[in-house]
C-alpha positions in Angstrom: -3.6 -46.9 5.0 -0.4 -49.0 5.1 1.1 -50.1 1.8 -0.7 -53.0 0.0 0.8 -56.4 0.5 1.3 -58.4 -2.7 2.6 -61.8 -3.6 3.9 -62.4 -7.2 4.7 -66.0 -8.0 7.3 -66.9 -10.6 9.1 -63.5 -10.4 12.7 -64.3 -11.0 12.6 -63.1 -14.6 10.2 -62.3 -17.4 6.6 -61.3 -16.8 6.7 -62.0 -13.1 9.8 -59.9 -12.5 8.3 -57.0 -14.5 5.0 -57.2 -12.7 6.7 -57.3 -9.3 8.9 -54.3 -10.2 5.9 -52.3 -11.3 4.0 -53.1 -8.1 7.1 -51.9 -6.2 7.0 -48.6 -8.1 3.4 -48.3 -6.9 4.7 -48.5 -3.3 3.6 -52.0 -2.5 5.3 -54.6 -0.3 5.9 -57.5 -2.6 6.8 -61.1 -1.8 8.4 -62.6 -4.8 8.8 -66.3 -5.4 10.8 -68.5 -7.7 13.4 -71.3 -7.7 16.5 -69.3 -8.9 18.6 -68.2 -6.0 22.0 -67.8 -7.6 23.4 -66.4 -10.9 23.6 -69.3 -13.3 20.6 -71.2 -12.0 18.9 -70.3 -15.3 20.5 -69.6 -18.7 18.3 -66.5 -18.8 19.6 -65.1 -15.5 17.6 -63.6 -12.7 17.1 -64.5 -9.0 14.4 -63.8 -6.4 16.9 -61.6 -4.5 17.6 -59.5 -7.6 13.9 -58.9 -8.2 13.4 -57.9 -4.5 16.3 -55.4 -4.9 14.6 -53.9 -7.9 11.4 -53.5 -5.9 13.3 -51.7 -3.1 15.0 -49.4 -5.6 11.6 -48.6 -7.1 10.3 -47.4 -3.8 8.5 -50.5 -2.6 9.6 -53.2 -0.3 10.7 -56.5 -1.9 10.9 -59.8 0.0 12.5 -62.7 -1.7 11.1 -66.1 -0.9 12.6 -69.1 -2.7 9.6 -71.4 -3.6 9.2 -74.4 -5.8 5.5 -74.2 -6.7 5.4 -77.9 -7.4 5.7 -78.4 -3.6 2.5 -77.5 -1.9 4.2 -77.4 1.5 6.5 -74.6 0.4 3.5 -72.7 -0.9 1.7 -73.1 2.5 4.8 -71.9 4.3 4.9 -68.8 2.0 1.4 -67.7 3.0 2.0 -68.6 6.6 4.9 -66.2 6.6 2.8 -63.5 5.0 0.2 -64.0 7.7 2.8 -63.9 10.4 4.4 -60.8 9.0 1.3 -58.8 8.2 -1.9 -60.6 9.1 -3.3 -59.9 5.7 -2.9 -59.9 2.0 -4.2 -57.5 -0.6 -3.1 -58.9 -4.0 -1.9 -62.3 -5.4 -0.5 -62.5 -8.9 -0.3 -66.1 -10.1 2.4 -66.2 -12.7 4.6 -69.3 -11.9 4.8 -71.6 -14.8 7.1 -74.3 -16.2 7.4 -73.9 -20.0 9.6 -76.1 -22.2 10.1 -74.4 -25.5 9.9 -76.7 -28.5 8.6 -76.6 -32.1 7.9 -80.3 -32.1 4.4 -81.9 -32.0 3.2 -82.7 -28.5 3.9 -86.5 -28.8 7.4 -85.8 -29.9 8.3 -83.6 -26.9 9.5 -84.8 -23.5 6.5 -85.9 -21.4 7.7 -83.3 -18.8 6.1 -80.7 -21.1 2.8 -81.5 -19.3 4.4 -80.2 -16.1 3.0 -76.8 -17.2 -0.4 -78.2 -15.9 1.2 -78.7 -12.5 3.3 -75.5 -12.3 1.1 -73.2 -14.1 -2.5 -74.3 -13.6 -2.5 -76.4 -10.4 0.0 -74.1 -8.8 -2.4 -71.1 -9.4 -5.1 -73.0 -7.6 -2.8 -73.9 -4.6 -1.5 -70.4 -4.2 -5.1 -69.0 -4.4 -6.2 -71.6 -1.9 -3.8 -70.4 0.7 -4.2 -66.7 -0.2 -8.0 -66.6 -0.1 -8.4 -66.6 3.7 -5.9 -63.7 4.0 -7.6 -61.7 1.3 -11.0 -62.3 2.8 -9.8 -61.3 6.3 -8.5 -58.1 4.7 -12.0 -57.2 3.5 -10.8 -56.4 0.0 -8.5 -58.1 -2.4 -7.6 -59.2 -5.9 -6.3 -62.5 -7.5 -4.8 -62.1 -10.9 -3.9 -65.0 -13.2 -1.5 -64.0 -16.0 -3.1 -65.1 -19.2 -2.6 -65.1 -23.0 -4.3 -65.4 -26.3 -3.1 -69.0 -26.3 -6.3 -69.7 -24.4 -8.3 -69.4 -27.6 -5.7 -69.7 -30.4 -2.8 -72.0 -31.0 0.4 -71.0 -29.2 3.4 -73.2 -28.2 1.3 -76.4 -27.8 -1.7 -78.2 -26.2 -0.3 -78.0 -22.6 0.1 -74.2 -22.9 -3.3 -73.7 -24.3 -4.9 -75.9 -21.7 -3.1 -74.0 -18.9 -4.1 -70.6 -20.2 -7.7 -71.6 -20.9 -7.9 -73.3 -17.5 -6.5 -70.3 -15.7 -9.3 -68.1 -17.3 -12.1 -70.4 -16.1 -10.5 -70.8 -12.7 -10.5 -67.0 -12.2 -14.2 -66.9 -13.3 -15.3 -69.6 -10.9 -13.2 -68.3 -8.0 -14.7 -64.8 -8.6 -18.2 -66.2 -8.1 -17.3 -67.7 -4.7 -15.2 -64.7 -3.6 -17.6 -61.9 -4.6 -19.5 -61.9 -1.3 -16.2 -61.3 0.5 -15.3 -58.2 -1.6 -12.4 -60.1 -3.3 -12.0 -60.1 -7.1 -10.4 -62.6 -9.4 -9.4 -62.0 -13.0 -7.2 -63.2 -15.8 -5.2 -60.6 -17.7 -3.9 -61.6 -21.1 -0.4 -60.3 -21.9 0.7 -59.6 -25.4 4.1 -60.4 -26.9 6.6 -59.5 -24.2 10.2 -58.2 -24.3 11.7 -60.6 -21.8 15.1 -62.2 -21.2 14.0 -65.4 -22.9 12.6 -63.6 -25.9 15.8 -61.5 -26.3 17.8 -64.7 -26.3 15.7 -66.3 -29.0 14.7 -63.4 -31.3 16.8 -60.9 -33.3 16.7 -57.3 -32.0 14.6 -56.1 -34.9 11.8 -58.5 -33.8 11.6 -56.9 -30.3 10.2 -53.5 -31.5 6.7 -52.9 -30.3 6.6 -55.7 -27.8 5.1 -55.0 -24.3 7.5 -54.6 -21.4 6.6 -57.0 -18.5 6.2 -53.9 -16.3 3.2 -52.8 -18.4 1.1 -55.7 -17.0 2.2 -54.7 -13.5 1.1 -51.2 -14.1 -2.3 -52.4 -15.3 -2.6 -54.6 -12.2 -1.8 -51.8 -9.9 -4.4 -49.5 -11.5 -7.0 -52.3 -11.4 -6.4 -52.9 -7.7 -6.7 -49.2 -7.0 -9.9 -48.9 -9.0 -13.1 -48.2 -7.0 -14.9 -50.4 -9.5 -12.7 -53.5 -8.9 -15.5 -55.9 -8.4 -17.1 -54.9 -11.7 -14.1 -56.5 -13.5 -14.2 -59.7 -11.3 -14.5 -63.0 -13.1 -13.4 -61.7 -16.5 -10.5 -62.7 -18.7 -9.3 -59.4 -20.2 -6.8 -58.4 -22.8 -4.2 -56.3 -20.9 -3.7 -53.8 -23.7 -7.5 -53.1 -23.7 -7.7 -52.9 -19.9 -4.7 -50.6 -19.8 -6.4 -48.2 -22.3 -9.6 -48.3 -20.2 -7.7 -47.5 -17.0 -5.4 -44.9 -18.6 -2.2 -47.0 -18.3 0.7 -46.7 -20.7 3.9 -48.7 -21.1 7.3 -47.3 -20.1 7.7 -45.4 -23.4 4.3 -43.7 -23.0 2.4 -45.7 -25.6 -0.6 -47.9 -25.2 0.3 -51.4 -26.5 -2.0 -52.7 -29.3 -4.6 -55.4 -28.7 -4.4 -58.6 -30.9 -8.1 -59.3 -30.5 -8.7 -59.3 -34.3 -5.7 -61.6 -35.1 -5.4 -63.9 -32.2 -8.9 -63.9 -30.6 -10.8 -62.6 -27.7 -11.8 -63.9 -24.3 -15.1 -65.9 -24.5 -18.3 -64.5 -23.0 -19.2 -65.8 -19.6 -22.4 -67.8 -19.0 -25.0 -65.8 -17.1 -24.5 -68.0 -14.1 -21.0 -66.6 -13.8 -21.9 -62.9 -14.3 -22.7 -60.6 -11.4 
């Protein structure tokens, strides 16, 4: 079979960049999206072209597509391009999000903080909307929403928690409708990551033991390749636990720890959402 075709949104840096890089290492063709096109567009660096180059160097094929996920028309054009280029899609990773870091209470922050609901939750829905027909036509596929313990415990603020909890439920409901078409949808919770933003904010000593962003990409690649893919569909899962189950390790060979007992666990699905 030809190499799987993947789309990773929000892949200029951080989790999305690491996930896309890992999928490239698995030999996939990866369309990467984001707004940063030139050095200096973000104080944390990174561009869609840079991520595409990393994918090429890893053995895959990277395709940089500048996309503002607040603009539905740009998202539609992205998937129209995928259809024109390949006529199918195997994997969508919804990672695009707009996060404004702040320690203030929600009413003391800029109102734009709520944009995380637009580029983070709504954008996941829109990308999935356009991806679904291509996944269904392919006869097998996977949608992944990048999740976090903030869905069930306090982290960053109300907008972040709502986005993560909403992405979990969205995956569960999409899974129910996609199951007859052999397409799975899941949410994968990432742990504390070692990213460009984190490195800029935390001292080096605090980075020890954090997951690399590529670990989640490795987990996603293994999940997509699993013959039991549909058995996982609809679930929100802790990436560290899923990695251990699938035999996936981080770059240093270790299995990252789960924070289930300190930060919480995904809630049980109602029977109407279970296979």
